[in-house]
N, C-alpha and C positions, 0 to 999 in steps of 0.2 A: 587149374590155373597155369598159364604159361610161365615158365621159369624166367626170371629177369636176366637179361644178357649182360655180360661183362663189358667193360669199356673197350677191351681189345677186340671182342666179337663185333661190337658196333662199328669200330674202325675198319675191320676187315670187310664188313658189308658195304661200307662206303667205297672201298676200293673196287669191289665187284660191280657196283652200280655206276662207277666212273665219277663219283662225286669228288673223290680225292685220288691223287696218283700214288704209286708205290713210294716215291721219294717223300711225298708229303706224309704218308703213313709212317715211314721210318722216323721222320722228324718229330711228328706228334707222339709216336710211341716212346721215343727216347725222352721227350720232355715230360710226358705223363709219368714215366717210370722214375725220373729224377724227383718229381714232386710227390711220389709215393701214392699215386692214384690207382695203380694197377693191382695192388694187393697181392702180387705173386711172391712166394718165398724167395729170399736172396741167399744163395749159398756162399758161405765165407763172409768176408768183411765188405762194408760199403763205405765209399768216400764220396761226399758231395759238397758242393759249395753251400747249399741250404737244402732243407727237406721239410716239405709240408705233407703230413699224413692225414688224409680224410677218410680213407677206407681202412683195411686191415693190412698191416705190413709185418712180416717176420724176417729177421736177419739172423743167420746162424752164427755169424762171427761178430766183429766189432763194428760200431757205427761212428764214423769220423766226419764231422760237419765243420767246415770252415766258418760258416755263418750261423744262422738261426735254425733251430729245430722247433717246429710247431706241430703238435699232435692234437687233432680234432677227432680222429677215429681211434683205432687200436694199434699199438706198436709193441712188438715183442723183440727184444735183442738178447740173444744168448751169450753175448760177450759184454763189452763195455761201451759206453757212450761218451764221446767228447765233442763239445760244441761251444760256440761263442755265447749263445743265449738260448734258453729253453722255455717253452710255454706249453703246458699240458692241460688242455681243456677236455680231452677224451680220457683214454687209459693207456699208460705206458708201463711196461714191465721189463726191467733190466736185470739180468742175472748176476752181473759182476759189478763194475764200478760206474758211477755216473759223475762226470765232471763238466762243469760249465764255467767258462772264463768270466762271465758276468752274471746276469740275473737268472734265477729259476722261479717261474711263476706257475703255480699249480692250482687250477680251479676244478680239475677232474680228479683222477687217481694216478699216483706214481709210486712204484715200488722199485727198490734196488738193494743191492748188498751194502754198498756204501754210497755216500753222496758228498761231493766237495764243490763249493762254488766260490768264485772270486768276487761275486757281487751279492746283491740282496736275494734272500730266499723268502718268497711270499706264498703261504699255503692257505688257500680259501677252501680247498677240497680236502682230499685225504692223501697223506704221504706215509708210506711204511718203509723204513730202512732197517735192514737186519743188524748192521753194526753202527758205525759212527756217521754223523752228519755234521759238516763243518762249513762255515761261511766266513769270508774276510769282510763281510758287511753285516747288515742287520738281518735277523731272522724274525719274521712276523707270522704268527699262526692264528688265523681266525677260524680255521677248520679243525682238522685232526692230524696230529703227528704222532707216530709210534716209531720208536727207535730202540733197537736192542743194545746199542752202545751209548755213547755220549753225544749230546747236542751241544756243539761248540760254536762260539762266535767271538770275533775280535771286537765286535760292536754290540749294539743293544739286542736283546731278545725280548720280544713282546708276545705275550700269550693272551689272546682274546677267546680262543677256543679251548682245546685240550692238548696237553703234551704228556705222553707216557714214554719214559726212557730209563736207562740205567743211571744216568747222571746228567746234569746241565751245568755248563760253564760259560761265563761271559767275562771278557776283560773290561766290560763297561757295566751297563745296567740290565737287570732282569725285571721286567714289569709284568705282573700277572693280574689280569682282570677276568681270567677264565679259571682253568684247573690244571694242576700239574701233579703227576704221580711218578716218583723215582724210586729205584732200588738203592741208589747211593746218594752222594752229596750233591748239593746245589751251591755253586760258588760264583760270586760276582763282586764288583766294587760296590754296587748299590742294588739292593733287592727291595722292590715295592709291590705290595698287594693291597691296594686301597680298599677293595671289597673282599674281606677274608672269606674265602670259599672253602669247601670241604676237600682241599688238596691234601696229599700225603707225601711227605719227603721221608723216606725210610732211612736215609743217612742223616748227615748234619747239614745245617744251613750256615754258610760262611760268607760274610760280606762286611765291608767297612761300615756301611749304613744299611739298617734294616727297618723297614716300615711296613707293618702288617696291620691294616686298619687305617682310617684316614685321620691322622693327627691334626690336620689343619681345621677339621670340623669339631674340635673339642670344645671350643668356646663360641658357639653360634649365637646369632642374634635371637633366634627362636628355634624351637624343635617341632618338626612335623612327626607326630606319632601315628604310625601306620596300624591303627586298630581296625583294620578292614577285613581281617580274616578270623576264623575260629581259632581258639587257643592251640589246637593241635596242628594247624596248617602252617606252612612256611611260604614266604613270599618267593616266587620263582626268581631265578638268577637274572633272567632277561629284564624283569621289572626293576630290580635293584640297580642293575647296570644302567638302564635307561634313566632312572630318577637321578642317579649320581651324576650323569652326564649333562642333564638338562637343568637341574636346580643349582642355584649359586651356592658357594661354599658357606655363606652366612646362614643357610638353612641346614640343620642337622636332621638326618633321618634316624629315628629311633627304632633300631632293629633288636633291642634287647630280648623281646619275647620271641623273636624269629631268627635267632642266630643260626639254628641248624647245626650241622656238624662243624667243628672247628677246623682251622688250618692246623694240620698235625705235622710235627717234626719228631721223628722217632729217635734221632741222635741228639747232638748238642746244637745249640744256637749261639754262634759266636760272632760278635761284631764290635764296633766302636760306639756308634750311636744307635740305640735300639728303641723302637716303639712297637708295642704289641697290643692287639685287640682280638678277641675270639681265637685264641691260639692255645694249643696243647703241646708242650715240649716234654718229651719223655726223659730227656737227658738234662744237662746243665745249661744255664744261660750265663754267658760271660760278655761283659761290655764295660765301656768307660762311663757312658751316660745311658741309664736304663729307665724307660718310662712304660708303665703297664696300665693299659686301659681296662675295660670290663671283659669278663669271661676269659681270664687267662689262667691256665693250669700248668704248673711246673713240677715234675716229679723229682727232678734232680736238685742241685744246688744253684743259688743265684749269686754270681760274683759281679761286683762292680767296683770301679776305682774312683769315680768322681761324684756321681749323683744318682739317686734312686727316687722315683716318684711312682706311686701306685694308687689306682682306684680299686684294685683287687685285694681281697684279704690275703695277708702274707704270713699268718701265724703258723701254717703248716709247711712253710718253705724255709729251708736253712739259708740264711743270708750272710755272705761273707764280703766285707769291704777290704780290698787289697791295697 
């Protein structure tokens, strides 16, 4: 089979046949190189107004883009990347730091040592960051995010897929409808996990308001009992998520037989207003107003200052009103 010709080879052939002139060749070659279509390694750093990568591009230094970086092919940068906006639909590997002044959108694969964005970070594909990832806007993960350091946002963090990191911090709300796994603490003003999944926080959970399980469905008009599986089976996460989204709040889904692994906090759970369902806290629970739904286990002590309501048996828990 004849080996496919590169874009540069095809342009040279057109010069030989007289289809384009030498001047036209140089103009086209420069434009294609700027767009990242030639795939030849770039020695040192590269600076462009914008860059579209559809083939394979390797840059041995830094990549500095005044405008947008769009990756549909493969990009390797041995230095750092700085751009106005980034969209990765293919695969991008950055050895050092990745900085975007505004949005970062990943539907493909992106890896970097660190990542900082002045805008929203949206991950529908896979992102792997060796150290910290930080955004001045919302972080939304519907795919997979793995970070060796802290996932930080000044705004909301939404997890529909999975996040594995050392710790997670938001100055606003953390909303989990997927799964989180951390080695350290999770901190936010408000933490919400309406569908308690088998997440594991190996540190402590710290927030003013904590809701794990859907408190608003505690007094439904009627209950839909999902006795559609054998006793040993569990309802898949995507089914529970779908039902929670399409059914009105007046209909409660009875998952008692199908809780599966609880939402686990290996450290302490500390907040002001707390509601828990299907949660296992290895440490202490501390709050002003504490409400416990079903399937809650607390190995440490339970501290409250104002009110305590529980559907869970509390005889094995040391309760202290402060």
